[in-house]
C-alpha positions, 0 to 999 in steps of 0.5 A: 139643427138645420138638417133636422128641420129640413128633414122634418119639412120634407117629411111633412111635404111627403105626408101632405102630398100623399094624403092629398093624392089619396083624397083626390083619387077616392071619388073617382069610381067610374071605370075606363077599360082602355088602359086595362089592356086585354092581351090576346091569347097566343097560339102554340106556335107563337108561344114557342117562338117567344119561348125561344126568345127567352132562351136568346135573352138568357144567352145574351145575359151569359154573353154580358157575363162573359164580357164582364169576366174577360175584362175582369181578368185583364191584369193592371198595376196595383196602384191603378186598381186601388184608385178604381176601388176607391171610385167604386166605393164612392159610387156605392155610397151614392147609389145606396142613397139613391135607392133610399130616395127611390123608395120615397118616390115610389110611394107617390106613384104606388098610391096613384096606381093602387087607387086607379086600378083598385077603384077606377078599374075595380081590380081585385086586391090580388090583381092590384098587388100584382100590378104594384109588384111589376111596378117595383120590378120596373124600378128594380130593373132600372136600379139593378142595371145601373149597379151593373153598369158602374161595376163593369165600368169601374173594372174597365177603367183601371184596365184601360188606364194600364193598357195605355202604357203598352202602346197598343191602342186597339187593346185600349179601345177594345177594353172600353168597348167590351165593357160597353157591349157587356152593359148594352146586351145585358141591359136589353136582355134583362128588360126583354125577358121581363116583358116576355114573362108578362106576355107569356105567363101573366093572366090575360086579364092582368097582363096589360095592366102589368105592362103599364105598371112595369113601364111606370116603374122603369120610368120612375127609376130612370127619371130619378137616376138620370136627373140626380146623376146628371146633377151630381156629375156636373157639380163634381166636374165643374168643381174639379175643372175650376181648380185648374184655373184657380190654382194653375194645377194640371188635369186630374191632379191628385191633390185636388179633392174634386178629382175622385168625386169627378170620377164618381160623377162620371159613373153616376151621370154617364153610366148609372143615368144612361144605363137606367135610361136605356133600360126604361127607353127600351121598355116604355117604347115596347109598351107603347107599341103593345098598347097600340096593337091591342087597342087599334088593330083588328082583334084577329091580327093582334097576336100575330103582330105582337109576336112579330114585334117581340121576335124583331126585338130578340133578333136585334140582340143577335145582330148586335152581338154578331156585328160586334164580332164582325167589327172586332175582326175588321178592326184587328185587320185594319188597326191591329199593328198600328201605333196610332189611329183615330179611335172614332173609326172602329166605333163608327164602323160598329154602328154602321155594321149593326144598322145594315145587318139589322135592316137585312135581318128585318126584311128577311125575317119579316118575309118569313113570318108575315110574307106570302106562304107564312100562313098569316091572314092575306091582308097581313101578308101583303104588309110585310114589306111596308112594316119592314120599311118603316122599322128600317127608317128607325134602324137607319136613323140610329146610324145617321143620327150619330153621323149628324151629331159628330158634325157638331161634336167630333174633335175633327169637326169644323164646328169644334175647330170654330170654337177653338178659333173663337176662343183664341181670338176672343177668349171665354165669351166668343167660346161660349157664343160659338158653342151656342151656334153649334148647338142651334145648328145641330137642333135644326139639322137633326130636326130635319132628319127626324122630319125626313124619317117620320115622313117616310114612315108616314108615307109608307103607312099609306100602303095598306095599314089602314085596312087592319088598324085605325090611325096607321100613321101613329103606329108607323111613328112608334115603329120608327122609335122601335127601329131606333132601339133595334140597335139598343145594345150597340147604342148603349155600348158606345155611350158606355164607352165614354165613362170608361175612357174618362175615368181611365185618364183620371186613374192614370194621374191619380195612381202617380204611377210615374213617380213609383220607384223602379216602376218601369222595371217592375212593369217589365218584369211582372207584365212583360212590356216596357211602359211608354208614359208619354205615349200612354197619356196621348192615347188616353187623351185621344180616346177620351175625345172619342168617348166624348163624341160617342157619348154625344151621339147616343143622346139624340137617339134616346131623346128621339125615341122618347119623342117619337114613342110619346106620339104612340102613347098619346094615342091611348089617351086620344082613344080614352077621350073618344070612348069615354066622352063620345066625341071625335078627337079631331073636333076638339084637338084643333088649333081653333080650340084655344085650350090647344094653344094653352096646352102648347104654352104650358108644355114649353114653359115646363121644359124651360123651367126644368132646364133652369132648375136642373142647371141651378142645382148644379150651379149651387152644388158646384159653388159649395164644392169649390168653396170646400176644395179651396179651403182644404186643398194642399198645394205646398211642397211638403204636402202629400201628393196623393189624393185625400180619401176623406176630403174626396168623400166630403166632396162626394157627400156635397154632390150627393146632397145637392143632387138629391135636393135638386132631383126631389124638387124637380120630381115633385113639380113634374108629378104635380104638374101632370096631375094639375094639368090633367085635372084642369082639363076635365070636361065640366062645361063642355069637351073643349078643355080636354085638348089642354092636356093632350096638347101639353103632352105634345108640347113637352115632347116637341119642345123637349126634343129641340131643347135637349138636342141643342143643349147636348150638342152645344155641350159636346162641342165645348167639351171636345174643343177643350180636348183639341187644345189639350191633345192636338195643340198641346196648349195646356195651361195657356189662356186659350186652354183657360177659355175652353175650360170656361166653355166646358164648364158651361157645357157640362150641365148642358150636355150631361144634366138638363138635356139627357134628363129630358128623355125620361121626363117626357116618357114619365109625363106621358105615361103617368099622364094617361092614368091621370087623365082617365081619372080627370074625365071619369063622370063621378070626378070631373066636376071636382077635378078642376078644384083638385087640379088647382091645388096640385098646380099650387103645389107645383108652383111652390116646388118651382119656386123652391127649385131656385129660391131654395137652391140659391148660392148663399150671400156671404155676410 
């Protein structure tokens, strides 16, 4: 009965919000053409270059499929394959539920897009349907690559678990890395081929709008999958980990119903979320640059720069795949015969080889396309070096950010050692304090790194870019984000490495392979080697530590692109303000305007609410999970040693329920805040209020950057401190181990829920905010906008209230 009532309430809220959205958008009839980007016609030569790009994308997709088949054909013991199949089946159940929820969320955005382009832009019905179709394609893109990611990872996890028995650590590493490269390359190729289709084949008058629809769809899909996945995975992880303390059982004990849910969560949070997030990040940053080029660059040069941007993106696929094979050969030469080595070393070398090769190719191809003798206009010929330097700042940053991150999260780092030492001397309390220190210091140093990279880009933009565009420094910031994503396939690959290694360790334990009668003889007969169980467990633990580190390194890169790219997207909003209101932006976007301060405060407030709301969903869900497991776990001697599939599915169901409830509360609040603050910024009695929403977006980006980096690296530090105790110190089951488990459970929602979801939240708020603000400042709507904004503000506050009071741990009578 309670469930039926909740469903009816949610349905009523859906209908009410959709009706209110339609009501609020109907009066807005004035057109503002800035968002309806006019993509220029390209020359035959430019079209041919981009058609070659489509061919490269198809080849890249074939490479991804080849890697998929290479991993799939690796043999493994049936006991491990069976566990992997169970994990995949539970992942399917979760993703199907997420797909249903995405359809509901699309209704919110679809109505806004339809009214904006249909009424504000007066686009014909066929055009509106095309834009909505590209929005759906964007959602399906994020959703489909998420499916591919879990299928790839759930094939690789069992193969990696079995390979550990062979005492060939490089083979173990290569399986996880092959899976990661398959996901990374295919993800980028699918996203890029869609954008090339829009650029080449969609009618010019609708291409810009299709780009916006596609980006909004990507962002919606990634936001939902990232938030819900982050909540799901940490509910399961915490519920599973706390059983080790409560009952003194070992890591990944099959009798613990939370272990399979934890494995499902590894894919929901660390595979589905990052894959959809990476897909969206690549697309939205590209759309931001396309928007800037079309709006701010001299019309005669827009086609040339658009072609150059997309050629650069295509070439980065080639450099990533080439770097992968170069690194494979070097790793074989260095580690092929070794029985033990640091798993982080081949991953680090892959990142640096890709960065260096990408920078070299950037300069070479930019000279060929834009340099002297290229045939482009003279004012552009002298800028090839400036543009190459700016992009290379981002490409170098994508290699430096992981190095800075490892200082705070690697098992070999002093900060992790400090957490271990603090845990030994002061237990859980000093463990947590020491991890907070690591997170704060990491936010400082990575913030300084972003400052240095963006300053170099700003300085370089002063050498001639102002001759061909307005606001050249904004374009430079967008190119930095673009350069970071140039290594997208490799960044996603090392990030996807983590869930494979994490699952592999669990599958080894869940398979109970050591307890199978005559298993050594069977493996030797069927697979041709003698298994080493002790060495296998050591490899899996150590490899999981490397996976933790590189999961941590990808997060600041993605959040960094969100922040730097958001700067470029906000530029479009500034142009709208300038052209519609006829006011110079610098006259109102100033700290002397109190609305600017109000917006900065509002943005920071929303960031801190979001981190609290997402963590609260984890807390309550973990409580429910722990409550269920404690009631049903069977630890007596006569109980089955195998995992209970039914109980595991029940835990997955609990995780899914709270993930979706938490995500729905958060999404509706973010959606409502965006409409509320944009409408409250309407220029009713003067232009000053407009600064409120612009500074709100800037505040969301800046606060979000530092909050995300702090939380991600604090969590990574706690996670690998526990790994050091388990692997290097061999002190499982001790008070020291229990202290690090407590720290890890605190760090779980830090690193895998709140921090990572801030990336799509920033991009979604900025992108959707552009449309909302155009509605707010339109002449026919601005007078009523503050009243409608007030209504949406109340709705937002209700869901803020609901995100805590509706998600509390119940008090037992």
